[in-house]
N, C-alpha and C positions, 0 to 999 in steps of 0.2 A: 503495498500500499505505501500509498506519495504523500509523504507528509511536508514536502513543500506548500509554506501557503499562498494562497491564489492569488495570485497580481492584480485582478481586478474591485478585491477587498481593502486592499493595499488604502491607509488610514493618507490625506492629500500631505502630511507633514511625515510621512514616510516614503512616499514619492518626493516629497522636498529635499529630504536627506541624501538620497539614490542621485538627486541631479548634483547635489552639493560635492558628494565624492565622485564628482563622474564616473558613476557606475555605466558598464557596457551596455548596451540589448543583450551583450554573450553570457554576460554574467545575470541578467536578470533572466535569462531562463533554461540559467544552469539552475537560481535558483526558488523561481518560480514559477508556482503553472498558470494555465491560461485553462477558461471554465471546465468543466465534465463534457458541455453540451460541446463548444467547440468543434467541428474539425477543419477550421483552418490552421492549413501544416503550417508550423511555426509562429502563432498568432504574437507570441509573445516578439520580434524580430522585426526594430526599430523602423530599419527602411524596404519589407516585404510584409508586416503582417499586418494585422487587425488594423485601422482605423481607427478606430473609437481604444480600442484597448489598450493602446500604445500612445495615447494624448496625455500628454502632462499635465495640461494647463488645467487652472481653477476651477473652470466653466463645461470642460467634460464630460463625455458622460460614462466613463470607465466606469464607477463605482454603482451604475444603476444599470450595468448589461445585464442583466437573465435570460432565459431560455425564451420568452416570450418577446423580450428587445431586438434579441438575434435573429427570429423567424424568415426572417427574408432575407439573411442572406444566405448564398448561395453557396457557400462551405458549409455552414449549420445546414441545409436540405440539403444535399449531398451525405456529409454525414449516414442522416439520418438513412437517407436510399439502399447504402453500404453499408450499413448497420442491419435494415431487415432484410436486404437481398444474405446478406454475411448468416442471420438469423431468423430463417423463416421460422414461422408459426410464434414466435418473439413478437409481442409490441411491448 
């Protein structure tokens, strides 16, 4: 079981500290998890990941992410399709 904290649940104070320490996106990917429902490959990659998840501004929607917020994301939809195809009969 992965015990790393979820990045989208971090308070802004922690984000500010990560910025101040010049934490790299690789360090973030190594130390934090993306949401379990997120099927976006390397969503925490700051240059090619999920823009909502990696928005570090005070006005970002990062902390508001939820499976319903992300329901229209093509990566989230594809993740559900792939899961259903690999687990027939399980919904």
